[in-house]
C-alpha positions as CSV (number, residue, x, y, z in Angstrom):
1,M,0.0,0.0,0.0
2,N,1.3,3.5,-1.0
3,S,1.3,5.5,2.3
4,V,1.2,9.3,1.6
5,V,2.0,11.9,4.3
6,V,1.1,15.6,3.6
7,L,3.2,18.0,5.6
8,A,1.5,21.3,6.3
9,E,3.0,24.5,7.9
10,K,0.3,25.1,10.6
11,P,-2.6,23.3,12.1
12,Q,-5.2,25.7,10.4
13,Q,-3.5,25.1,7.1
14,A,-3.6,21.3,7.6
15,E,-7.4,21.4,8.2
16,A,-8.0,23.7,5.3
17,I,-6.2,21.3,3.0
18,A,-8.1,18.3,4.4
19,S,-11.5,20.0,4.1
20,A,-11.2,19.7,0.3
21,F,-11.8,16.0,0.8
22,T,-13.6,13.6,3.1
23,Y,-11.5,13.5,6.3
24,R,-11.3,12.5,9.9
25,K,-9.4,14.6,12.4
26,T,-7.4,13.2,15.4
27,K,-5.3,14.9,18.0
28,T,-2.0,14.3,16.2
29,H,-3.0,14.2,12.5
30,I,-5.8,14.2,9.9
31,D,-6.8,11.2,7.8
32,I,-8.0,11.9,4.3
33,A,-10.2,9.2,2.8
34,P,-9.2,7.6,-0.5
35,C,-10.4,9.6,-3.5
36,D,-9.6,10.3,-7.2
37,L,-6.7,12.6,-6.4
38,L,-5.4,10.5,-3.5
39,P,-6.3,6.8,-4.4
40,H,-4.8,5.5,-1.1
41,G,-5.9,8.5,1.0
42,A,-3.3,10.4,3.0
43,K,-2.3,11.4,6.5
44,V,-1.9,15.1,7.1
45,V,0.6,16.3,9.8
46,W,1.7,19.8,10.6
47,C,4.6,21.9,11.7
48,I,4.2,25.0,13.9
49,G,6.2,27.3,11.7
50,F,9.9,26.3,11.8
51,L,10.4,23.1,13.8
52,V,14.1,23.1,13.0
53,T,16.7,25.9,13.3
54,L,20.4,26.4,12.8
55,K,22.6,25.4,15.7
56,E,24.1,28.2,17.9
57,P,27.9,28.5,18.1
58,E,27.9,27.0,21.7
59,D,26.2,23.9,20.2
60,Y,29.4,23.2,18.3
61,D,31.7,24.1,21.1
62,P,30.7,25.2,24.7
63,V,33.6,27.7,24.7
64,Y,31.5,29.9,22.4
65,A,28.8,30.4,25.1
66,E,30.8,33.2,26.5
67,W,31.3,36.1,24.1
68,N,35.0,36.8,23.4
69,L,36.5,39.1,20.8
70,D,39.5,36.8,20.4
71,Q,37.2,33.9,19.1
72,L,35.9,35.9,16.2
73,P,35.1,35.2,13.4
74,I,33.2,32.0,14.2
75,L,33.0,30.2,10.9
76,I,31.4,26.8,10.6
77,D,32.3,24.6,7.6
78,K,29.4,22.2,7.9
79,V,26.4,24.0,9.3
80,Q,24.1,21.8,11.3
81,T,20.5,22.1,12.5
82,K,18.7,21.3,15.7
83,V,15.0,20.9,16.7
84,I,13.7,24.0,18.4
85,K,13.5,23.1,22.1
86,D,9.8,23.9,22.8
87,K,8.7,22.2,19.6
88,Q,10.4,18.9,20.2
89,S,7.1,17.1,20.9
90,Q,5.5,18.2,17.6
91,F,8.7,17.3,15.7
92,T,8.5,13.8,17.2
93,I,5.0,13.4,15.9
94,V,5.9,14.7,12.5
95,S,9.1,12.8,12.1
96,K,7.4,9.5,13.0
97,A,4.8,10.1,10.3
98,L,7.5,11.0,7.7
99,R,9.5,7.9,8.5
100,E,6.5,5.7,8.0
101,A,5.5,7.3,4.7
102,D,6.1,5.9,1.3
103,E,5.7,9.3,-0.3
104,I,5.8,12.9,1.2
105,I,3.8,15.8,-0.1
106,I,5.1,19.2,1.2
107,A,2.2,21.5,1.8
108,T,3.9,24.4,3.6
109,D,3.4,27.9,2.2
110,P,4.4,27.9,-1.5
111,A,7.4,30.2,-1.2
112,L,11.1,30.3,-0.1
113,V,10.5,30.3,3.6
114,G,7.8,27.7,3.3
115,A,10.2,25.5,1.3
116,E,12.8,25.8,4.0
117,I,10.3,24.9,6.7
118,G,9.2,21.8,4.8
119,Y,12.6,20.5,3.6
120,S,14.5,21.3,6.8
121,T,12.0,19.2,8.7
122,I,12.3,16.3,6.2
123,F,16.1,16.4,6.3
124,K,16.1,16.5,10.1
125,A,13.8,13.5,10.1
126,G,16.2,11.6,7.8
127,T,13.5,11.1,5.1
128,A,14.9,13.2,2.3
129,S,15.6,10.1,0.1
130,K,11.9,9.3,-0.2
131,P,9.7,10.5,-3.1
132,I,8.8,14.1,-2.4
133,R,6.4,16.4,-4.2
134,Y,5.1,19.9,-3.4
135,L,1.5,21.1,-3.1
136,W,1.7,24.5,-4.7
137,A,-1.6,25.9,-3.5
138,K,-2.3,29.6,-4.3
139,S,-5.5,29.6,-2.4
140,L,-6.9,27.4,0.3
141,T,-10.4,27.1,-1.1
142,K,-11.7,23.6,-2.0
143,N,-11.1,24.3,-5.7
144,G,-7.7,25.8,-5.1
145,I,-6.6,22.8,-3.1
146,R,-7.9,20.2,-5.5
147,K,-6.4,22.0,-8.5
148,A,-3.0,22.0,-6.7
149,F,-3.2,18.3,-5.9
150,G,-3.8,17.8,-9.6
151,S,-0.5,19.5,-10.5
152,L,1.9,18.6,-7.8
153,R,5.5,20.0,-8.3
154,S,8.5,17.8,-8.2
155,K,11.4,17.7,-5.7
156,E,13.8,18.8,-8.4
157,E,11.7,21.9,-9.2
158,T,11.2,23.0,-5.6
159,I,14.3,22.0,-3.6
160,K,16.0,25.0,-5.3
161,L,13.9,27.3,-3.2
162,Y,15.1,25.4,-0.1
163,H,18.7,25.9,-1.2
164,A,18.2,29.7,-1.7
165,S,16.4,30.1,1.6
166,L,18.9,28.0,3.5
167,A,21.8,30.0,1.9
168,R,20.1,33.2,3.1
169,S,19.7,31.8,6.6
170,I,23.3,30.6,6.8
171,S,24.8,33.8,5.4
172,D,22.7,36.0,7.7
173,W,23.6,33.7,10.6
174,T,27.3,34.1,9.8
175,I,27.3,37.8,9.3
176,G,24.8,38.5,12.0
177,L,26.2,36.5,14.9
178,N,29.8,37.5,14.3
179,L,29.2,41.2,13.7
180,S,26.7,41.4,16.5
181,R,29.1,39.9,18.9
182,C,31.9,42.1,17.6
183,Y,30.1,45.4,17.8
184,T,28.5,44.5,21.1
185,L,31.8,43.7,22.8
186,L,33.6,46.7,21.3
187,L,30.9,49.2,22.1
188,Q,30.4,47.9,25.7
189,E,34.1,48.1,26.2
190,K,34.0,51.7,25.0
191,M,31.4,52.7,27.6
192,K,32.4,54.8,30.5
193,A,34.1,53.0,33.3
194,G,31.6,52.0,36.0
195,S,28.6,52.6,33.7
196,D,25.5,50.7,34.8
197,L,23.9,51.2,31.5
198,H,22.2,48.0,30.2
199,T,22.6,48.3,26.5
200,G,21.7,44.8,25.5
201,V,23.0,43.4,22.2
202,F,24.1,45.7,19.4
203,S,22.8,43.5,16.7
204,V,24.0,43.8,13.1
205,G,22.2,42.2,10.1
206,R,22.5,42.2,6.4
207,I,19.1,43.8,5.9
208,Q,18.2,45.3,9.3
209,T,21.3,47.5,9.3
210,V,20.6,48.9,5.8
211,L,17.0,49.6,6.9
212,L,18.2,51.3,10.1
213,K,20.6,53.5,7.9
214,A,17.6,54.8,6.0
215,L,15.9,55.8,9.2
216,Y,19.2,57.4,10.4
217,D,19.6,59.4,7.2
218,R,16.1,60.8,7.5
219,E,16.7,61.7,11.2
220,I,19.9,63.6,10.3
221,A,18.0,65.4,7.4
222,I,15.3,66.5,9.9
223,E,17.8,67.6,12.5
224,N,19.9,69.6,9.9
225,F,16.8,71.3,8.4
226,K,16.4,74.9,9.3
227,S,12.9,76.3,8.8
228,K,12.6,79.6,7.0
229,P,9.7,82.0,6.8
230,F,8.1,82.8,3.4
231,W,5.2,85.0,2.2
232,E,2.7,84.3,-0.6
233,V,0.7,87.1,-2.2
234,F,-2.9,86.5,-3.4
235,V,-5.3,88.7,-5.3
236,D,-9.0,88.5,-6.0
237,L,-9.5,89.4,-9.6
238,K,-12.8,90.7,-10.9
239,Y,-13.7,90.2,-14.5
240,G,-17.2,91.6,-15.0
241,D,-19.5,89.5,-12.7
242,K,-16.9,86.8,-12.4
243,T,-14.2,86.6,-9.6
244,I,-11.2,84.4,-9.5
245,R,-8.4,84.1,-6.9
246,G,-4.8,84.2,-8.2
247,K,-1.4,83.6,-6.6
248,W,1.7,85.6,-7.6
249,F,4.4,83.7,-9.4
250,T,7.4,84.1,-11.7
251,T,9.1,81.5,-13.9
252,D,11.2,80.3,-11.0
253,Q,9.3,81.1,-7.8
254,D,5.9,81.6,-6.2
255,R,6.8,82.8,-2.8
256,L,9.0,85.6,-1.3
257,E,11.5,85.3,1.6
258,D,11.5,89.1,2.2
259,K,8.4,90.2,4.1
260,Q,8.8,93.9,3.1
261,M,8.9,93.0,-0.5
262,A,5.8,90.9,-0.2
263,E,4.0,93.8,1.6
264,K,5.0,96.2,-1.2
265,L,3.8,93.8,-3.9
266,A,0.4,93.3,-2.2
267,S,0.1,97.1,-1.6
268,H,1.1,97.9,-5.2
269,C,-1.5,95.6,-6.7
270,K,-4.5,97.0,-5.0
271,A,-7.2,98.2,-7.4
272,K,-4.7,97.8,-10.4
273,P,-6.0,96.8,-13.8
274,S,-5.6,93.2,-14.9
275,K,-6.1,91.1,-18.0
276,V,-6.2,87.5,-18.9
277,L,-2.9,86.5,-20.3
278,S,-3.6,82.8,-21.0
279,V,-6.3,80.1,-20.4
280,K,-5.1,76.5,-20.4
281,K,-7.2,73.4,-19.8
282,D,-5.6,70.0,-19.4
283,R,-7.7,66.8,-19.3
284,K,-6.1,64.0,-17.3
285,E,-7.2,60.4,-16.9
286,F,-6.3,58.3,-13.9
287,K,-6.3,54.5,-14.2
288,P,-7.6,52.3,-11.4
289,P,-4.9,51.2,-9.0
290,H,-3.0,48.0,-9.4
291,L,-4.1,44.9,-7.4
292,F,-2.4,44.5,-4.1
293,N,0.6,42.4,-3.2
294,L,1.6,42.1,0.4
295,S,4.0,45.1,0.5
296,T,1.6,47.5,-1.2
297,L,-1.2,46.3,1.1
298,Q,1.0,46.8,4.2
299,A,2.0,50.3,3.0
300,T,-1.6,51.3,2.2
301,A,-3.0,50.1,5.6
302,N,-0.2,51.8,7.5
303,N,-0.7,55.1,5.7
304,K,-4.5,55.0,6.1
305,W,-4.9,53.7,9.7
306,G,-1.3,53.5,11.1
307,M,-1.7,49.7,11.1
308,E,1.6,48.0,11.8
309,A,3.1,45.8,9.1
310,K,3.1,42.7,11.3
311,K,-0.6,43.3,12.1
312,V,-1.4,43.6,8.4
313,L,0.4,40.3,7.7
314,S,-1.2,38.4,10.5
315,T,-4.7,39.8,9.5
316,V,-4.4,38.9,5.9
317,Q,-2.9,35.5,6.9
318,S,-6.0,34.9,9.0
319,L,-8.3,35.8,6.1
320,Y,-6.3,33.4,3.8
321,E,-6.5,30.5,6.3
322,R,-10.2,31.0,6.5
323,K,-10.3,30.9,2.7
324,Y,-11.5,34.5,2.2
325,C,-8.5,35.6,0.1
326,S,-5.7,34.2,-2.0
327,Y,-2.1,33.5,-0.7
328,P,-0.9,36.7,1.1
329,R,2.9,36.6,0.8
330,T,2.8,37.4,-2.9
331,S,5.1,39.9,-4.7
332,S,2.9,40.1,-7.8
333,Q,0.2,42.7,-8.6
334,H,-1.1,40.7,-11.6
335,I,-3.2,37.6,-12.2
336,T,-3.2,35.1,-15.0
337,Q,-6.1,34.4,-17.4
338,E,-6.9,31.3,-15.2
339,E,-7.7,33.6,-12.2
340,A,-9.6,36.0,-14.5
341,Y,-11.9,33.2,-15.4
342,E,-12.8,32.8,-11.7
343,L,-13.6,36.5,-11.2
344,P,-17.2,36.4,-12.5
345,K,-18.1,33.9,-9.7
346,I,-16.1,35.9,-7.1
347,M,-17.7,39.2,-8.0
348,S,-21.2,37.7,-8.2
349,G,-20.8,36.7,-4.5
350,L,-19.5,40.1,-3.6
351,S,-22.4,41.8,-5.3
352,Q,-24.8,40.1,-2.9
353,L,-23.2,41.8,0.1
354,E,-25.1,44.9,1.2
355,E,-21.8,46.8,1.6
356,Y,-20.8,46.3,-2.0
357,H,-24.1,45.9,-3.8
358,H,-24.2,49.6,-4.8
359,L,-21.0,49.2,-6.8
360,F,-22.5,46.8,-9.2
361,P,-22.8,46.4,-12.1
362,T,-19.3,47.4,-13.0
363,H,-18.4,49.1,-16.2
364,L,-16.5,46.1,-17.5
365,E,-17.8,42.5,-17.4
366,P,-16.1,40.6,-14.5
367,G,-12.8,39.1,-15.6
368,Q,-12.6,41.2,-18.8
369,L,-9.5,43.1,-17.7
370,S,-6.6,44.6,-19.6
371,N,-3.0,43.5,-19.4
372,R,-2.6,46.1,-16.6
373,Y,-4.0,43.3,-14.4
374,I,-3.7,40.1,-16.5
375,D,-0.1,39.3,-17.4
376,E,1.2,35.7,-17.3
377,N,4.8,37.0,-17.5
378,K,4.5,39.0,-14.3
379,V,3.2,36.2,-12.2
380,E,5.9,33.9,-10.9
381,D,4.9,31.8,-7.9
382,H,1.8,33.6,-6.7
383,Y,-0.7,36.0,-8.3
384,A,-2.0,39.2,-6.8
385,L,-4.1,39.3,-3.6
386,I,-7.7,38.8,-4.6
387,P,-10.8,37.6,-2.7
388,T,-12.0,34.1,-3.2
389,E,-15.4,32.8,-4.0
390,K,-16.0,32.1,-0.3
391,V,-17.7,35.4,0.8
392,P,-17.6,36.1,4.6
393,N,-20.3,37.7,6.7
394,L,-18.6,41.1,7.1
395,K,-20.3,41.6,10.5
396,E,-18.5,38.6,11.9
397,L,-15.1,39.9,10.9
398,K,-12.9,41.7,13.4
399,D,-12.4,45.4,12.7
400,D,-8.9,45.0,11.3
401,E,-10.0,42.0,9.2
402,R,-12.9,44.0,7.8
403,K,-10.5,46.9,6.8
404,I,-8.0,44.6,5.1
405,Y,-10.7,42.6,3.3
406,D,-12.3,45.8,2.2
407,L,-9.1,47.0,0.6
408,I,-8.6,43.8,-1.3
409,V,-12.2,43.6,-2.5
410,K,-12.3,47.2,-3.6
411,S,-9.1,46.9,-5.5
412,V,-10.6,44.1,-7.6
413,I,-13.9,46.0,-8.1
414,A,-12.1,49.2,-9.0
415,A,-10.2,47.3,-11.7
416,H,-13.5,46.8,-13.5
417,Y,-14.3,50.5,-13.5
418,E,-13.5,53.3,-16.0
419,N,-10.7,55.7,-15.6
420,A,-11.3,58.8,-13.4
421,V,-11.3,61.9,-15.6
422,Y,-10.5,65.5,-14.4
423,D,-10.1,68.8,-16.2
424,Y,-7.3,71.0,-14.7
425,T,-7.6,74.7,-15.6
426,S,-4.9,77.3,-15.3
427,I,-5.7,81.0,-15.9
428,V,-2.8,83.4,-15.8
429,S,-3.6,87.1,-15.3
430,L,-1.2,90.1,-15.8
431,V,-1.7,92.8,-13.1
432,D,-0.6,96.4,-14.0
433,N,1.2,94.9,-17.0
434,R,4.0,93.8,-14.6
435,F,3.0,91.0,-12.2
436,T,1.7,87.5,-13.1
437,F,-0.9,85.7,-11.0
438,E,-2.1,82.1,-11.6
439,S,-5.6,80.8,-10.8
440,K,-6.0,77.0,-10.7
441,G,-9.1,74.9,-10.9
442,K,-10.2,71.3,-11.1
443,Q,-13.4,69.8,-12.4
444,V,-14.6,66.2,-12.2
445,I,-15.6,65.0,-15.6
446,K,-16.0,61.4,-14.7
447,D,-15.7,59.8,-11.2
448,G,-14.9,56.4,-12.7
449,W,-13.1,54.1,-10.2
450,H,-13.0,56.8,-7.5
451,T,-16.7,55.9,-6.9
452,V,-15.5,52.6,-5.5
453,F,-13.3,54.2,-2.8
454,E,-15.9,57.0,-2.1
455,N,-14.0,59.6,-0.1
456,D,-10.7,57.8,0.0
457,N,-9.2,59.4,-3.0
458,K,-10.9,62.8,-2.8
459,E,-8.7,65.6,-1.7
460,T,-9.9,67.7,1.2
461,D,-9.4,71.5,1.6
462,D,-7.5,71.6,-1.7
463,P,-7.4,75.3,-2.8
464,D,-7.3,74.1,-6.5
465,D,-10.4,71.9,-6.1
466,V,-12.6,74.7,-7.6
467,I,-14.4,75.2,-10.9
468,L,-13.2,78.3,-12.6
469,P,-15.5,80.5,-14.6
470,L,-15.2,80.7,-18.4
471,L,-12.8,83.5,-19.4
472,R,-11.1,84.5,-22.6
473,E,-7.6,85.6,-23.3
474,G,-7.3,89.4,-23.3
475,E,-10.4,89.9,-21.1
476,S,-9.9,92.9,-18.8
477,G,-10.6,93.3,-15.1
478,T,-9.4,94.8,-11.9
479,V,-7.9,93.7,-8.6
480,A,-10.6,93.6,-6.0
481,T,-8.6,92.7,-2.9
482,T,-5.1,91.6,-2.0
483,E,-3.8,89.3,0.7
484,M,-0.5,88.2,2.0
485,Q,-0.1,84.8,3.8
486,E,2.9,83.8,5.9
487,G,4.2,80.3,5.9
488,K,7.3,78.3,7.0
489,T,9.3,75.7,5.1
490,K,8.8,72.2,6.5
491,P,11.4,69.6,7.3
492,P,11.3,66.2,5.5
493,S,8.5,64.1,6.9
494,R,9.2,61.3,9.3
495,L,9.2,57.7,8.0
496,K,6.4,55.3,8.9
497,E,6.3,51.5,8.7
498,G,4.6,51.8,5.4
499,S,7.5,53.9,4.1
500,L,10.0,51.2,5.3
501,I,8.0,48.5,3.6
502,T,8.0,50.4,0.3
503,Y,11.7,51.2,0.7
504,M,12.5,47.5,1.1
505,K,10.3,46.5,-1.8
506,S,11.7,49.1,-4.2
507,N,15.3,48.1,-3.3
508,N,14.6,44.3,-3.5
509,L,15.3,43.9,0.2
510,A,14.0,40.8,2.1
511,T,10.9,39.0,0.9
512,E,7.2,39.6,1.2
513,A,7.2,37.1,4.1
514,T,10.1,38.7,6.1
515,R,9.8,42.5,5.6
516,S,7.5,43.1,8.6
517,G,9.9,40.9,10.6
518,M,12.7,43.2,9.8
519,I,10.7,46.2,11.2
520,E,10.0,44.2,14.4
521,T,13.7,43.5,14.8
522,L,14.4,47.3,14.9
523,Y,11.8,47.7,17.6
524,A,13.1,44.7,19.6
525,R,16.7,45.9,19.5
526,N,15.6,49.3,20.7
527,Y,17.0,50.9,17.6
528,M,13.7,52.4,16.5
529,E,10.7,54.0,18.3
530,K,7.4,55.7,17.6
531,I,7.6,59.4,18.0
532,K,4.0,60.4,17.5
533,G,1.2,58.3,16.1
534,S,2.8,56.1,13.4
535,Q,5.8,58.3,12.9
536,L,9.1,56.7,13.5
537,G,12.4,57.9,14.9
538,I,15.8,56.4,15.6
539,T,17.0,55.9,19.2
540,A,20.4,56.8,20.6
541,K,21.3,53.1,20.5
542,G,20.4,53.0,16.8
543,R,22.5,56.0,16.1
544,M,25.4,54.6,17.9
545,I,25.5,51.4,15.9
546,I,25.1,53.2,12.6
547,E,27.9,55.7,13.4
548,A,30.2,52.9,14.6
549,I,30.0,51.2,11.2
550,N,32.3,52.6,8.6
551,K,30.2,54.8,6.3
552,N,31.6,53.0,3.2
553,S,30.9,49.5,4.6
554,P,28.8,47.1,2.6
555,L,26.6,46.7,5.7
556,L,25.3,50.2,5.0
557,D,25.2,50.0,1.2
558,I,21.8,49.4,-0.2
559,K,23.2,48.3,-3.6
560,T,25.3,45.5,-2.1
561,T,22.3,44.1,-0.2
562,S,20.1,44.3,-3.3
563,V,22.8,42.5,-5.3
564,W,22.8,39.7,-2.7
565,E,19.0,39.4,-3.0
566,E,19.2,39.2,-6.8
567,Y,21.8,36.4,-6.5
568,L,19.6,34.4,-4.1
569,E,16.7,34.8,-6.5
570,K,18.9,33.1,-9.2
571,V,19.7,30.3,-6.7
572,S,16.0,29.8,-6.2
573,R,15.6,29.4,-10.0
574,G,18.6,27.0,-10.2
575,D,20.7,29.5,-12.2
576,K,23.3,29.9,-9.5
577,S,24.9,27.7,-6.8
578,A,24.3,28.6,-3.1
579,R,27.8,27.6,-2.0
580,P,29.7,30.6,-3.4
581,F,27.2,32.9,-1.8
582,I,27.8,31.4,1.6
583,E,31.6,31.5,1.2
584,R,31.6,35.1,0.1
585,A,29.6,35.9,3.3
586,K,32.3,34.3,5.4
587,E,35.1,36.3,3.6
588,L,33.1,39.5,4.1
589,T,32.7,38.7,7.8
590,K,36.5,38.5,8.3
591,V,37.0,41.9,6.6
592,L,34.3,43.6,8.5
593,I,35.5,42.4,11.9
594,D,39.1,43.6,11.2
595,E,37.6,46.9,10.1
596,A,35.5,47.3,13.3
597,I,38.4,46.5,15.6
598,A,40.7,49.0,13.9
599,E,38.2,51.8,13.9
600,S,36.9,51.3,17.5
601,K,40.0,53.1,18.8
602,E,38.6,56.4,17.5
603,W,35.0,56.0,18.7
604,D,33.5,58.5,21.1
605,F,29.8,58.0,21.8
606,T,29.5,59.9,25.1
607,E,26.5,61.9,23.9
608,H,24.6,58.9,22.7
609,E,25.5,57.0,25.9
610,N,24.1,59.8,28.0
611,K,20.9,59.8,25.9
612,M,20.6,56.0,26.2
613,K,20.9,56.4,30.0
614,E,17.9,58.7,29.9
615,D,15.9,56.4,27.7
616,E,16.9,53.1,29.2
617,V,13.9,50.7,29.0
618,I,12.9,49.5,32.5
619,G,10.1,47.2,31.2
620,Y,6.9,47.2,29.2
621,C,3.6,48.8,30.0
622,P,0.8,46.4,31.0
623,Q,-1.7,48.8,29.5
624,C,-0.4,49.4,26.0
625,N,2.8,47.3,25.8
626,E,5.0,50.3,25.0
627,A,8.4,50.7,26.7
628,V,8.5,52.2,30.2
629,I,11.5,54.4,31.1
630,E,12.6,56.6,34.0
631,K,11.3,60.2,33.5
632,Q,11.4,63.5,35.4
633,T,8.7,66.0,36.1
634,K,9.3,69.7,35.6
635,D,10.1,70.2,39.3
636,G,12.7,67.4,39.2
637,H,10.8,64.5,40.7
638,S,11.4,61.2,38.9
639,F,9.0,58.4,38.0
640,Y,8.7,55.4,35.8
641,G,6.5,56.4,32.8
642,C,5.2,54.8,29.6
643,K,6.6,56.0,26.3
644,G,3.1,55.4,24.9
645,Y,2.1,58.7,26.5
646,A,3.1,60.5,23.2
647,T,1.7,57.9,20.8
648,V,-1.4,56.4,22.3
649,N,-2.1,58.8,25.3
650,C,-1.2,56.1,27.8
651,N,-0.9,57.5,31.3
652,Y,0.6,54.5,33.1
653,R,3.2,55.6,35.7
654,I,4.9,54.3,38.8
655,P,6.4,56.7,41.3
656,S,10.1,56.1,41.9
657,K,9.7,57.3,45.5
658,M,6.6,56.7,47.6
659,L,5.9,57.5,51.3
660,N,9.6,58.2,51.8
661,K,10.7,54.9,50.2
662,K,12.5,54.4,46.9
663,I,10.8,52.0,44.5
664,S,13.7,50.1,42.9
665,V,14.0,49.4,39.2
666,A,13.7,45.6,40.1
667,N,10.4,46.2,41.9
668,A,9.1,48.5,39.2
669,K,9.9,45.8,36.6
670,R,8.2,43.1,38.8
671,L,5.2,45.3,39.1
672,M,4.9,45.6,35.4
673,E,5.4,41.9,34.7
674,K,3.7,40.3,37.7
675,G,1.3,43.1,38.9
676,K,2.9,42.9,42.4
677,T,6.3,43.9,43.9
678,N,8.3,42.0,46.4
679,L,7.7,43.0,50.0
680,I,9.0,46.6,50.5
681,K,10.1,47.5,54.0
682,G,10.0,51.0,55.5
683,F,7.1,52.9,54.0
684,K,6.4,56.0,56.3
685,S,2.8,56.9,57.0
686,K,2.1,60.6,56.3
687,R,-0.6,60.7,59.0
688,K,0.9,58.7,61.8
689,G,4.6,59.0,61.0
690,S,5.1,55.3,61.7
691,T,6.7,52.9,59.3
692,F,5.2,49.8,57.7
693,D,6.0,47.1,55.2
694,A,3.7,46.2,52.3
695,F,3.6,44.9,48.7
696,L,2.6,47.3,45.9
697,V,-0.1,46.0,43.7
698,Y,-1.2,47.3,40.3
699,D,-4.9,47.0,39.3
700,I,-4.9,47.0,35.4
701,N,-8.6,47.6,35.2
702,K,-8.6,50.7,37.5
703,N,-5.0,51.7,36.4
704,Q,-4.1,52.4,40.0
705,L,-1.7,51.3,42.7
706,S,-2.6,50.0,46.2
707,F,-1.0,48.4,49.2
708,D,-1.2,44.7,50.0
709,F,-0.1,44.0,53.6
710,P,1.6,40.8,54.7
711,P,-0.3,38.7,57.2
712,K,0.4,39.6,60.8
713,P,2.4,37.0,62.7
714,T,0.2,35.0,65.1
715,K,1.0,35.5,68.8
716,K,2.3,32.5,70.6
717,S,0.1,31.4,73.5
């Protein structure tokens, strides 16, 4: 009998796959009954993400457990893997099933990381010599699953993805662990003698460091920016019974930096004659937006609602696992003709929903799209994010799920609408035969696809969003009123998570699956923080690591990192070998360590160190999960306060001194983590003047502190 085992990435994915057939679920696996696609049936088992990881240096030699500069670089010739400690029981279940199988079908996510999860588990179980095929499912609907089982991909075709992903993991491990140890040891050694600053690890990574450099560059640009005042001059021009507002301009400027000059211009133009110098009308058509891939979805959701990239990924992953949308970790914004054939059925279901009913019928027949959306050559492993034929009850979706689903649905509906058409009008008037003023207007000719997004794409308070009256060249009038408005030049805007996602995508950094993880790494290392709302800033620790690295280092060079990603892509296609890539990473590691050691003698980060001392994270707020640091009031009293005060208006705080007793950092941390301190001795009562011992307890519901007194000792009889 031919025993088939299907290896899924997660429990939910395993059940979604099995639900395309008749099945029976047990605690450890799912049995699929024999059918046309699986004549002998199959057993479905699942990973929980990665079950296997690369060994740590101390796994090869215990001497590496203690970080030492003299040991670097740590270069492993034959990299080995190990089972992740807290996933050992699941690996035992999976490996037993794999060893008993005659054939293995990998059903992890159809992408590089999914391939590494699947193949690394199989190799660790010692079953790589068995027949292996890959279920390349682009959606988890019943039709999508059955279609994928009908066209399973071979081991020869898919193991290349594993080699590319493993090469990335090994190279990132080599560069990351060596350079992180190197810079951590060097920077901690450079700290002031006797400093009690807890810096943690100064991690360095092939992609995270380049990403941090982008944040650093923007921070420096903002700091170096010097705002300057300027003045703009406006006039109301009366042509018969028609009035238009014009703004002064010349061929090279439309504002003045000299206030007196602006005042003279405004004063001079009062009641002066004017005439229409030119009337130009430009009709512009705007095509519907492209369909979403993961990066554009993350950027859009972050810009619209401040939704974090990891939240967008987990939300769309949840929609996918419940079969409401196609595979989320896609880089394509196109579909193939095969998916286009499915759109009529999908859109028919959407049209039945009250929330979308008013958007139908669309201008184009469902699926009758141009090559702006249908392009076989621009779809590699996965097509664009689209809804499936399974339509949810929108009221049952969580708020974030509803928002993300709405974006995906409306992008597909909008693709079936006409272009939006606007007329842009420019009237140039000459005042007193000397000064030119421009009046701008905009008129909607056809809403087109903007109808789908309602107010999302309509500008608000746009001074040009007016309809100008009909005027002819040469028409004469007068200046009715003049006005001078003062403004100030603005610094570059702060980056947001959406900006970083777009930056990574446009520079071919990381993958759709790992970009949000890169952002989380910057948070976790205390390199990046939220300044206000979703606006990001670099921390003193982040500045220190960027300034420690040579400005010409490949670690900071976006082009180098992009070239590495292009090479890995060729490995995944079988065009290049993974081994040279790994060896080059080792050679680069040696060079970078020597460079860091040599340059560390000239480092001076006293200013950053002092700032880090001020911003040292004590713990994390039980209310909003933002960092808690030691702060000072205006009158010099210190307290432990939440950094979420600026971003989410969180007012969590712990006094550093209470009733004449200092609250230690250890007790403040315990209060945040456990909700209760150790017993604190020596509180002094304000009313009685007596001292007492008590625990401090935090009530998260009331957001307040209270005392919990230890039981009084019983008197001996």
